N, CA, C and O atoms as a Tripos MOL2 file, in Angstrom:
@<TRIPOS>MOLECULE
protein
  256   255    64     0     0
PROTEIN
NO_CHARGES

@<TRIPOS>ATOM
      1 N           9.2180    7.7270    9.8810 N.3       1 UNK1
      2 CA          8.1400    7.6790    9.2240 C.3       1 UNK1
      3 C           7.3390    6.8040    9.0060 C.2       1 UNK1
      4 O           7.7010    6.1920    8.0010 O.2       1 UNK1
      5 N           6.1450    6.2850    9.5420 N.am      2 UNK2
      6 CA          5.2300    5.4290    9.4070 C.3       2 UNK2
      7 C           4.4400    5.1970    8.4870 C.2       2 UNK2
      8 O           3.6120    5.9390    7.9600 O.2       2 UNK2
      9 N           4.6770    4.2440    8.3090 N.am      3 UNK3
     10 CA          3.9650    3.3160    6.9050 C.3       3 UNK3
     11 C           2.1520    3.6260    7.2080 C.2       3 UNK3
     12 O           1.7070    3.2700    8.2990 O.2       3 UNK3
     13 N           1.2600    4.2510    6.2450 N.am      4 UNK4
     14 CA          0.1290    4.5120    6.7600 C.3       4 UNK4
     15 C          -0.8170    3.0060    6.9170 C.2       4 UNK4
     16 O          -0.4640    1.9010    6.5050 O.2       4 UNK4
     17 N          -1.6560    3.2260    7.3850 N.am      5 UNK5
     18 CA         -2.2240    1.6230    7.0380 C.3       5 UNK5
     19 C          -3.9940    1.8120    7.2820 C.2       5 UNK5
     20 O          -4.7430    2.1930    8.1820 O.2       5 UNK5
     21 N          -4.0710    1.4480    6.3080 N.am      6 UNK6
     22 CA         -5.5650    1.7180    5.8040 C.3       6 UNK6
     23 C          -6.5260   -0.1580    5.9950 C.2       6 UNK6
     24 O          -6.1360   -1.3160    6.1440 O.2       6 UNK6
     25 N          -7.5360    0.3580    5.9010 N.am      7 UNK7
     26 CA         -8.4590   -1.2710    6.5430 C.3       7 UNK7
     27 C          -9.3960   -1.4040    5.5140 C.2       7 UNK7
     28 O         -10.0990   -0.3940    5.4980 O.2       7 UNK7
     29 N          -9.8740   -2.5960    4.2210 N.am      8 UNK8
     30 CA         -9.9390   -2.7040    3.5730 C.3       8 UNK8
     31 C         -11.4810   -2.3550    3.8470 C.2       8 UNK8
     32 O         -12.2070   -1.4770    3.3810 O.2       8 UNK8
     33 N         -11.7690   -3.6770    5.0530 N.am      9 UNK9
     34 CA        -12.9510   -3.8350    5.8160 C.3       9 UNK9
     35 C         -13.8850   -2.7590    5.4900 C.2       9 UNK9
     36 O         -15.0410   -2.9460    5.1090 O.2       9 UNK9
     37 N         -13.1900   -1.3430    5.6990 N.am     10 UNK10
     38 CA        -13.8300    0.1000    5.8470 C.3      10 UNK10
     39 C         -14.7210    0.2100    4.4850 C.2      10 UNK10
     40 O         -15.9070    0.4330    4.2430 O.2      10 UNK10
     41 N         -13.7870   -0.0060    3.8750 N.am     11 UNK11
     42 CA        -14.6090    0.3120    2.4550 C.3      11 UNK11
     43 C         -15.3130   -0.7870    2.1510 C.2      11 UNK11
     44 O         -16.4380   -0.2930    2.2250 O.2      11 UNK11
     45 N         -15.5430   -2.2310    1.7830 N.am     12 UNK12
     46 CA        -16.1530   -3.4770    1.5010 C.3      12 UNK12
     47 C         -16.9640   -3.0330    2.6980 C.2      12 UNK12
     48 O         -16.9010   -1.8210    2.4950 O.2      12 UNK12
     49 N         -17.4670   -3.1190    3.4710 N.am     13 UNK13
     50 CA        -18.2810   -3.1750    4.2380 C.3      13 UNK13
     51 C         -19.3570   -1.3610    5.2580 C.2      13 UNK13
     52 O         -20.3330   -1.1850    5.9870 O.2      13 UNK13
     53 N         -18.5740   -0.7610    4.7730 N.am     14 UNK14
     54 CA        -18.3950    0.5570    5.3570 C.3      14 UNK14
     55 C         -19.7590    1.3030    4.8310 C.2      14 UNK14
     56 O         -20.3770    0.7360    3.9300 O.2      14 UNK14
     57 N         -20.0050    1.9100    5.0820 N.am     15 UNK15
     58 CA        -20.9420    3.8180    5.0800 C.3      15 UNK15
     59 C         -20.3370    3.8680    3.8790 C.2      15 UNK15
     60 O         -19.3230    3.3830    3.3790 O.2      15 UNK15
     61 N         -21.5010    4.8100    3.4310 N.am     16 UNK16
     62 CA        -20.1530    5.3810    2.3000 C.3      16 UNK16
     63 C         -19.4410    6.9800    2.8290 C.2      16 UNK16
     64 O         -18.6330    7.6610    2.1970 O.2      16 UNK16
     65 N         -19.9680    7.2300    3.9930 N.am     17 UNK17
     66 CA        -18.8530    8.0030    4.5510 C.3      17 UNK17
     67 C         -17.4560    7.2400    4.6400 C.2      17 UNK17
     68 O         -16.3830    7.5720    4.1390 O.2      17 UNK17
     69 N         -17.8000    5.9990    5.5040 N.am     18 UNK18
     70 CA        -16.5050    4.8600    5.5350 C.3      18 UNK18
     71 C         -15.8650    5.0360    5.0440 C.2      18 UNK18
     72 O         -14.7960    5.5440    5.3810 O.2      18 UNK18
     73 N         -16.3540    4.5510    3.5270 N.am     19 UNK19
     74 CA        -15.7050    4.3620    2.3170 C.3      19 UNK19
     75 C         -15.2520    5.3480    1.6090 C.2      19 UNK19
     76 O         -14.2780    5.2390    0.8630 O.2      19 UNK19
     77 N         -15.9120    6.3980    1.7730 N.am     20 UNK20
     78 CA        -14.7730    7.8530    1.1280 C.3      20 UNK20
     79 C         -13.7690    8.4680    1.6370 C.2      20 UNK20
     80 O         -13.1470    9.4540    1.2400 O.2      20 UNK20
     81 N         -13.5720    7.3390    3.2140 N.am     21 UNK21
     82 CA        -12.7120    7.9830    4.3790 C.3      21 UNK21
     83 C         -11.0850    7.0920    3.9330 C.2      21 UNK21
     84 O          -9.9840    7.6370    4.0200 O.2      21 UNK21
     85 N         -11.3100    5.6760    3.4740 N.am     22 UNK22
     86 CA        -10.6070    4.4820    2.6230 C.3      22 UNK22
     87 C         -10.5720    5.2520    1.5570 C.2      22 UNK22
     88 O          -9.8010    4.6130    0.8410 O.2      22 UNK22
     89 N         -10.7570    5.8170    1.1960 N.am     23 UNK23
     90 CA        -10.2650    6.1970   -0.4200 C.3      23 UNK23
     91 C          -9.6450    7.4020   -0.1610 C.2      23 UNK23
     92 O          -8.5880    7.6010   -0.7600 O.2      23 UNK23
     93 N          -9.9560    8.0540    0.4140 N.am     24 UNK24
     94 CA         -8.7280    9.7210    0.9680 C.3      24 UNK24
     95 C          -7.6640    9.0100    1.4840 C.2      24 UNK24
     96 O          -6.5830    8.8550    0.9160 O.2      24 UNK24
     97 N          -8.0710    8.4520    2.8800 N.am     25 UNK25
     98 CA         -6.4700    7.9400    3.4410 C.3      25 UNK25
     99 C          -5.6220    7.0210    2.3980 C.2      25 UNK25
    100 O          -4.3990    7.1600    2.3940 O.2      25 UNK25
    101 N          -6.1460    6.2150    1.6350 N.am     26 UNK26
    102 CA         -5.4600    5.4720    0.9240 C.3      26 UNK26
    103 C          -4.4370    6.5300   -0.0560 C.2      26 UNK26
    104 O          -3.2530    6.5080   -0.3930 O.2      26 UNK26
    105 N          -5.5840    7.4280   -0.2900 N.am     27 UNK27
    106 CA         -4.7910    8.5700   -1.5720 C.3      27 UNK27
    107 C          -3.5180    9.3790   -0.9980 C.2      27 UNK27
    108 O          -2.3680    9.5100   -1.4180 O.2      27 UNK27
    109 N          -4.1370    9.8230    0.0350 N.am     28 UNK28
    110 CA         -3.2210   10.2620    0.9120 C.3      28 UNK28
    111 C          -1.9030    9.5320    0.9040 C.2      28 UNK28
    112 O          -0.8710   10.0870    0.5260 O.2      28 UNK28
    113 N          -1.9480    8.1340    1.3740 N.am     29 UNK29
    114 CA         -0.4400    7.8730    1.6470 C.3      29 UNK29
    115 C           0.1780    7.4550    0.5850 C.2      29 UNK29
    116 O           1.3930    7.2560    0.6010 O.2      29 UNK29
    117 N          -0.3390    7.3210   -0.1550 N.am     30 UNK30
    118 CA          0.0200    7.1890   -1.7270 C.3      30 UNK30
    119 C           0.7690    8.4380   -2.3030 C.2      30 UNK30
    120 O           1.8210    8.3510   -2.9350 O.2      30 UNK30
    121 N           0.1720    9.5170   -2.0430 N.am     31 UNK31
    122 CA          0.3240   11.2020   -2.5910 C.3      31 UNK31
    123 C           2.1680   11.1710   -1.1910 C.2      31 UNK31
    124 O           3.3400   11.2810   -1.5520 O.2      31 UNK31
    125 N           1.6050   10.9760    0.3620 N.am     32 UNK32
    126 CA          3.1890   11.3550    1.0190 C.3      32 UNK32
    127 C           4.1070   10.6350    1.7820 C.2      32 UNK32
    128 O           4.9570   10.8510    2.6460 O.2      32 UNK32
    129 N           3.3460    9.1400    0.7800 N.am     33 UNK33
    130 CA          4.6840    8.2930    1.3150 C.3      33 UNK33
    131 C           5.1630    7.6800    0.2960 C.2      33 UNK33
    132 O           6.3570    7.5020    0.0530 O.2      33 UNK33
    133 N           3.9890    7.2430   -0.5070 N.am     34 UNK34
    134 CA          4.5970    6.3870   -1.8640 C.3      34 UNK34
    135 C           3.6110    4.4750   -1.7270 C.2      34 UNK34
    136 O           3.0880    3.7710   -2.5910 O.2      34 UNK34
    137 N           3.7250    4.3650   -0.7560 N.am     35 UNK35
    138 CA          2.9110    2.9290   -0.5960 C.3      35 UNK35
    139 C           2.3330    2.7900    1.3870 C.2      35 UNK35
    140 O           2.6790    3.3610    2.4210 O.2      35 UNK35
    141 N           1.4750    1.8710    1.0810 N.am     36 UNK36
    142 CA          0.3260    1.4290    2.0630 C.3      36 UNK36
    143 C           0.7580    0.3280    2.5120 C.2      36 UNK36
    144 O           1.4910   -0.4370    1.8850 O.2      36 UNK36
    145 N           0.1590    0.0890    4.1180 N.am     37 UNK37
    146 CA         -0.2420   -1.3960    4.2400 C.3      37 UNK37
    147 C          -2.2060   -1.3500    4.0810 C.2      37 UNK37
    148 O          -3.1490   -0.5920    4.3090 O.2      37 UNK37
    149 N          -1.9520   -2.5510    3.6070 N.am     38 UNK38
    150 CA         -3.6310   -2.9560    4.4630 C.3      38 UNK38
    151 C          -3.5110   -4.0160    5.1580 C.2      38 UNK38
    152 O          -2.6860   -4.9290    5.1680 O.2      38 UNK38
    153 N          -4.7990   -3.6940    5.9660 N.am     39 UNK39
    154 CA         -5.4650   -4.5960    6.4660 C.3      39 UNK39
    155 C          -6.9500   -5.3090    6.2340 C.2      39 UNK39
    156 O          -7.9230   -4.7710    5.7040 O.2      39 UNK39
    157 N          -6.8880   -6.4050    6.6660 N.am     40 UNK40
    158 CA         -8.7140   -6.8360    6.4860 C.3      40 UNK40
    159 C          -8.4730   -7.0180    4.4420 C.2      40 UNK40
    160 O          -9.3520   -6.6390    3.6680 O.2      40 UNK40
    161 N          -7.0840   -7.6740    3.9470 N.am     41 UNK41
    162 CA         -7.2120   -7.6860    2.7010 C.3      41 UNK41
    163 C          -7.7330   -9.2940    2.2080 C.2      41 UNK41
    164 O          -7.9540   -9.6210    1.0420 O.2      41 UNK41
    165 N          -7.8460  -10.0910    3.2960 N.am     42 UNK42
    166 CA         -8.1170  -10.9750    2.7050 C.3      42 UNK42
    167 C          -7.6700  -12.6420    1.7520 C.2      42 UNK42
    168 O          -8.3140  -13.6290    1.3970 O.2      42 UNK42
    169 N          -5.9590  -12.1070    1.6290 N.am     43 UNK43
    170 CA         -5.0100  -12.9360    1.1150 C.3      43 UNK43
    171 C          -4.3150  -13.4660    2.5730 C.2      43 UNK43
    172 O          -3.9680  -12.7120    3.4820 O.2      43 UNK43
    173 N          -4.1810  -15.1550    2.5740 N.am     44 UNK44
    174 CA         -4.0610  -16.5130    2.9080 C.3      44 UNK44
    175 C          -2.6880  -15.9350    3.3260 C.2      44 UNK44
    176 O          -1.7850  -15.6710    2.5310 O.2      44 UNK44
    177 N          -2.6160  -15.7010    5.2070 N.am     45 UNK45
    178 CA         -0.9680  -16.0670    5.9160 C.3      45 UNK45
    179 C          -0.3780  -17.1670    4.9430 C.2      45 UNK45
    180 O           0.3570  -16.6930    4.0760 O.2      45 UNK45
    181 N          -0.5090  -18.2140    4.9170 N.am     46 UNK46
    182 CA          0.2230  -18.9240    4.2090 C.3      46 UNK46
    183 C           0.8820  -18.0800    2.4970 C.2      46 UNK46
    184 O           2.0570  -17.7600    2.3190 O.2      46 UNK46
    185 N           0.0590  -17.9450    1.7480 N.am     47 UNK47
    186 CA          0.6990  -17.1830    0.4600 C.3      47 UNK47
    187 C           1.7240  -15.7270    0.9290 C.2      47 UNK47
    188 O           2.8040  -15.5430    0.3700 O.2      47 UNK47
    189 N           1.3630  -15.0710    1.6760 N.am     48 UNK48
    190 CA          2.1570  -13.9880    2.3440 C.3      48 UNK48
    191 C           3.3810  -14.7350    2.4930 C.2      48 UNK48
    192 O           4.3070  -14.1710    1.9100 O.2      48 UNK48
    193 N           3.6060  -15.4740    2.8910 N.am     49 UNK49
    194 CA          5.2240  -16.0120    4.0350 C.3      49 UNK49
    195 C           5.3520  -16.8700    3.3050 C.2      49 UNK49
    196 O           6.3730  -17.3390    3.8090 O.2      49 UNK49
    197 N           5.0240  -17.8900    1.9820 N.am     50 UNK50
    198 CA          5.2610  -17.9730    0.5330 C.3      50 UNK50
    199 C           5.5810  -16.8910   -0.5460 C.2      50 UNK50
    200 O           6.0710  -17.2810   -1.6060 O.2      50 UNK50
    201 N           5.3960  -15.8620   -0.4010 N.am     51 UNK51
    202 CA          5.7910  -14.6970   -1.8140 C.3      51 UNK51
    203 C           7.1070  -14.0190   -0.3700 C.2      51 UNK51
    204 O           7.9940  -13.2250   -0.6810 O.2      51 UNK51
    205 N           6.9700  -14.4360    0.8000 N.am     52 UNK52
    206 CA          8.3070  -13.3390    0.9820 C.3      52 UNK52
    207 C           9.2690  -14.4990    1.0960 C.2      52 UNK52
    208 O          10.4090  -14.0660    0.9270 O.2      52 UNK52
    209 N           9.2620  -15.8480    1.3230 N.am     53 UNK53
    210 CA         10.4510  -17.0020    1.1150 C.3      53 UNK53
    211 C          10.6910  -16.3530   -0.5210 C.2      53 UNK53
    212 O          11.4230  -15.3840   -0.7230 O.2      53 UNK53
    213 N          10.2810  -16.7440   -1.1150 N.am     54 UNK54
    214 CA         10.3020  -16.6260   -2.8330 C.3      54 UNK54
    215 C          11.7180  -15.4620   -3.0960 C.2      54 UNK54
    216 O          12.8880  -15.5720   -3.4640 O.2      54 UNK54
    217 N          10.5740  -14.0670   -2.5550 N.am     55 UNK55
    218 CA         11.0040  -12.7880   -2.4200 C.3      55 UNK55
    219 C          12.7420  -12.8900   -1.8890 C.2      55 UNK55
    220 O          13.6260  -12.0840   -2.1790 O.2      55 UNK55
    221 N          12.8800  -14.1820   -1.0100 N.am     56 UNK56
    222 CA         14.0390  -13.7690   -0.1340 C.3      56 UNK56
    223 C          15.2650  -14.7750   -0.8690 C.2      56 UNK56
    224 O          16.4910  -14.6830   -0.8210 O.2      56 UNK56
    225 N          14.4900  -15.6260   -1.4680 N.am     57 UNK57
    226 CA         15.5500  -16.2630   -2.5320 C.3      57 UNK57
    227 C          16.0590  -15.8880   -4.0260 C.2      57 UNK57
    228 O          16.7830  -16.3630   -4.9020 O.2      57 UNK57
    229 N          15.2970  -14.8210   -3.8060 N.am     58 UNK58
    230 CA         15.6120  -14.5220   -5.3400 C.3      58 UNK58
    231 C          16.8020  -13.4380   -5.0290 C.2      58 UNK58
    232 O          17.4790  -13.0820   -5.9930 O.2      58 UNK58
    233 N          17.0600  -12.9580   -3.8890 N.am     59 UNK59
    234 CA         18.0460  -11.4870   -3.5390 C.3      59 UNK59
    235 C          18.9160  -12.4450   -3.3570 C.2      59 UNK59
    236 O          20.0090  -12.0400   -3.7510 O.2      59 UNK59
    237 N          18.9940  -13.8290   -2.8390 N.am     60 UNK60
    238 CA         19.9960  -14.9920   -2.4240 C.3      60 UNK60
    239 C          21.0470  -14.7290   -3.8600 C.2      60 UNK60
    240 O          22.2070  -14.3450   -4.0060 O.2      60 UNK60
    241 N          19.8180  -15.2120   -4.8910 N.am     61 UNK61
    242 CA         20.7170  -15.2840   -6.0700 C.3      61 UNK61
    243 C          21.4890  -14.3950   -6.2840 C.2      61 UNK61
    244 O          21.3210  -13.2040   -6.0210 O.2      61 UNK61
    245 N          23.0740  -15.2630   -7.1460 N.am     62 UNK62
    246 CA         24.4050  -14.8730   -7.5010 C.3      62 UNK62
    247 C          23.9240  -13.7400   -8.8700 C.2      62 UNK62
    248 O          23.1110  -13.9940   -9.7590 O.2      62 UNK62
    249 N          24.8300  -12.2780   -8.6530 N.am     63 UNK63
    250 CA         23.7440  -11.2470   -9.3850 C.3      63 UNK63
    251 C          24.4430  -12.0300  -11.2380 C.2      63 UNK63
    252 O          23.6360  -11.8810  -12.1550 O.2      63 UNK63
    253 N          25.6170  -12.6570  -11.5660 N.am     64 UNK64
    254 CA         25.4960  -13.5110  -12.6310 C.3      64 UNK64
    255 C          24.1280  -14.5640  -12.7780 C.2      64 UNK64
    256 O          24.0350  -15.3250  -13.7410 O.2      64 UNK64
@<TRIPOS>BOND
     1     1     2 1
     2     2     3 1
     3     3     4 2
     4     3     5 am
     5     5     6 1
     6     6     7 1
     7     7     8 2
     8     7     9 am
     9     9    10 1
    10    10    11 1
    11    11    12 2
    12    11    13 am
    13    13    14 1
    14    14    15 1
    15    15    16 2
    16    15    17 am
    17    17    18 1
    18    18    19 1
    19    19    20 2
    20    19    21 am
    21    21    22 1
    22    22    23 1
    23    23    24 2
    24    23    25 am
    25    25    26 1
    26    26    27 1
    27    27    28 2
    28    27    29 am
    29    29    30 1
    30    30    31 1
    31    31    32 2
    32    31    33 am
    33    33    34 1
    34    34    35 1
    35    35    36 2
    36    35    37 am
    37    37    38 1
    38    38    39 1
    39    39    40 2
    40    39    41 am
    41    41    42 1
    42    42    43 1
    43    43    44 2
    44    43    45 am
    45    45    46 1
    46    46    47 1
    47    47    48 2
    48    47    49 am
    49    49    50 1
    50    50    51 1
    51    51    52 2
    52    51    53 am
    53    53    54 1
    54    54    55 1
    55    55    56 2
    56    55    57 am
    57    57    58 1
    58    58    59 1
    59    59    60 2
    60    59    61 am
    61    61    62 1
    62    62    63 1
    63    63    64 2
    64    63    65 am
    65    65    66 1
    66    66    67 1
    67    67    68 2
    68    67    69 am
    69    69    70 1
    70    70    71 1
    71    71    72 2
    72    71    73 am
    73    73    74 1
    74    74    75 1
    75    75    76 2
    76    75    77 am
    77    77    78 1
    78    78    79 1
    79    79    80 2
    80    79    81 am
    81    81    82 1
    82    82    83 1
    83    83    84 2
    84    83    85 am
    85    85    86 1
    86    86    87 1
    87    87    88 2
    88    87    89 am
    89    89    90 1
    90    90    91 1
    91    91    92 2
    92    91    93 am
    93    93    94 1
    94    94    95 1
    95    95    96 2
    96    95    97 am
    97    97    98 1
    98    98    99 1
    99    99   100 2
   100    99   101 am
   101   101   102 1
   102   102   103 1
   103   103   104 2
   104   103   105 am
   105   105   106 1
   106   106   107 1
   107   107   108 2
   108   107   109 am
   109   109   110 1
   110   110   111 1
   111   111   112 2
   112   111   113 am
   113   113   114 1
   114   114   115 1
   115   115   116 2
   116   115   117 am
   117   117   118 1
   118   118   119 1
   119   119   120 2
   120   119   121 am
   121   121   122 1
   122   122   123 1
   123   123   124 2
   124   123   125 am
   125   125   126 1
   126   126   127 1
   127   127   128 2
   128   127   129 am
   129   129   130 1
   130   130   131 1
   131   131   132 2
   132   131   133 am
   133   133   134 1
   134   134   135 1
   135   135   136 2
   136   135   137 am
   137   137   138 1
   138   138   139 1
   139   139   140 2
   140   139   141 am
   141   141   142 1
   142   142   143 1
   143   143   144 2
   144   143   145 am
   145   145   146 1
   146   146   147 1
   147   147   148 2
   148   147   149 am
   149   149   150 1
   150   150   151 1
   151   151   152 2
   152   151   153 am
   153   153   154 1
   154   154   155 1
   155   155   156 2
   156   155   157 am
   157   157   158 1
   158   158   159 1
   159   159   160 2
   160   159   161 am
   161   161   162 1
   162   162   163 1
   163   163   164 2
   164   163   165 am
   165   165   166 1
   166   166   167 1
   167   167   168 2
   168   167   169 am
   169   169   170 1
   170   170   171 1
   171   171   172 2
   172   171   173 am
   173   173   174 1
   174   174   175 1
   175   175   176 2
   176   175   177 am
   177   177   178 1
   178   178   179 1
   179   179   180 2
   180   179   181 am
   181   181   182 1
   182   182   183 1
   183   183   184 2
   184   183   185 am
   185   185   186 1
   186   186   187 1
   187   187   188 2
   188   187   189 am
   189   189   190 1
   190   190   191 1
   191   191   192 2
   192   191   193 am
   193   193   194 1
   194   194   195 1
   195   195   196 2
   196   195   197 am
   197   197   198 1
   198   198   199 1
   199   199   200 2
   200   199   201 am
   201   201   202 1
   202   202   203 1
   203   203   204 2
   204   203   205 am
   205   205   206 1
   206   206   207 1
   207   207   208 2
   208   207   209 am
   209   209   210 1
   210   210   211 1
   211   211   212 2
   212   211   213 am
   213   213   214 1
   214   214   215 1
   215   215   216 2
   216   215   217 am
   217   217   218 1
   218   218   219 1
   219   219   220 2
   220   219   221 am
   221   221   222 1
   222   222   223 1
   223   223   224 2
   224   223   225 am
   225   225   226 1
   226   226   227 1
   227   227   228 2
   228   227   229 am
   229   229   230 1
   230   230   231 1
   231   231   232 2
   232   231   233 am
   233   233   234 1
   234   234   235 1
   235   235   236 2
   236   235   237 am
   237   237   238 1
   238   238   239 1
   239   239   240 2
   240   239   241 am
   241   241   242 1
   242   242   243 1
   243   243   244 2
   244   243   245 am
   245   245   246 1
   246   246   247 1
   247   247   248 2
   248   247   249 am
   249   249   250 1
   250   250   251 1
   251   251   252 2
   252   251   253 am
   253   253   254 1
   254   254   255 1
   255   255   256 2
@<TRIPOS>SUBSTRUCTURE
     1 UNK1         2 RESIDUE 1 A UNK
     2 UNK2         6 RESIDUE 1 A UNK
     3 UNK3        10 RESIDUE 1 A UNK
     4 UNK4        14 RESIDUE 1 A UNK
     5 UNK5        18 RESIDUE 1 A UNK
     6 UNK6        22 RESIDUE 1 A UNK
     7 UNK7        26 RESIDUE 1 A UNK
     8 UNK8        30 RESIDUE 1 A UNK
     9 UNK9        34 RESIDUE 1 A UNK
    10 UNK10       38 RESIDUE 1 A UNK
    11 UNK11       42 RESIDUE 1 A UNK
    12 UNK12       46 RESIDUE 1 A UNK
    13 UNK13       50 RESIDUE 1 A UNK
    14 UNK14       54 RESIDUE 1 A UNK
    15 UNK15       58 RESIDUE 1 A UNK
    16 UNK16       62 RESIDUE 1 A UNK
    17 UNK17       66 RESIDUE 1 A UNK
    18 UNK18       70 RESIDUE 1 A UNK
    19 UNK19       74 RESIDUE 1 A UNK
    20 UNK20       78 RESIDUE 1 A UNK
    21 UNK21       82 RESIDUE 1 A UNK
    22 UNK22       86 RESIDUE 1 A UNK
    23 UNK23       90 RESIDUE 1 A UNK
    24 UNK24       94 RESIDUE 1 A UNK
    25 UNK25       98 RESIDUE 1 A UNK
    26 UNK26      102 RESIDUE 1 A UNK
    27 UNK27      106 RESIDUE 1 A UNK
    28 UNK28      110 RESIDUE 1 A UNK
    29 UNK29      114 RESIDUE 1 A UNK
    30 UNK30      118 RESIDUE 1 A UNK
    31 UNK31      122 RESIDUE 1 A UNK
    32 UNK32      126 RESIDUE 1 A UNK
    33 UNK33      130 RESIDUE 1 A UNK
    34 UNK34      134 RESIDUE 1 A UNK
    35 UNK35      138 RESIDUE 1 A UNK
    36 UNK36      142 RESIDUE 1 A UNK
    37 UNK37      146 RESIDUE 1 A UNK
    38 UNK38      150 RESIDUE 1 A UNK
    39 UNK39      154 RESIDUE 1 A UNK
    40 UNK40      158 RESIDUE 1 A UNK
    41 UNK41      162 RESIDUE 1 A UNK
    42 UNK42      166 RESIDUE 1 A UNK
    43 UNK43      170 RESIDUE 1 A UNK
    44 UNK44      174 RESIDUE 1 A UNK
    45 UNK45      178 RESIDUE 1 A UNK
    46 UNK46      182 RESIDUE 1 A UNK
    47 UNK47      186 RESIDUE 1 A UNK
    48 UNK48      190 RESIDUE 1 A UNK
    49 UNK49      194 RESIDUE 1 A UNK
    50 UNK50      198 RESIDUE 1 A UNK
    51 UNK51      202 RESIDUE 1 A UNK
    52 UNK52      206 RESIDUE 1 A UNK
    53 UNK53      210 RESIDUE 1 A UNK
    54 UNK54      214 RESIDUE 1 A UNK
    55 UNK55      218 RESIDUE 1 A UNK
    56 UNK56      222 RESIDUE 1 A UNK
    57 UNK57      226 RESIDUE 1 A UNK
    58 UNK58      230 RESIDUE 1 A UNK
    59 UNK59      234 RESIDUE 1 A UNK
    60 UNK60      238 RESIDUE 1 A UNK
    61 UNK61      242 RESIDUE 1 A UNK
    62 UNK62      246 RESIDUE 1 A UNK
    63 UNK63      250 RESIDUE 1 A UNK
    64 UNK64      254 RESIDUE 1 A UNK
């Protein structure tokens, strides 16, 4: 199964047709797969790396 990918720029800067396609693609991804990857979201790479590090450290903690 492939992870669906949508481009937020298509919604933010696209025509009405492009915006509708984005919304349709997003809805289809959630219905069929349950999650989606979003490109051009504007979240800085450093913040994303920090999040992954925090999640990794959390799952390294002992269960108790």
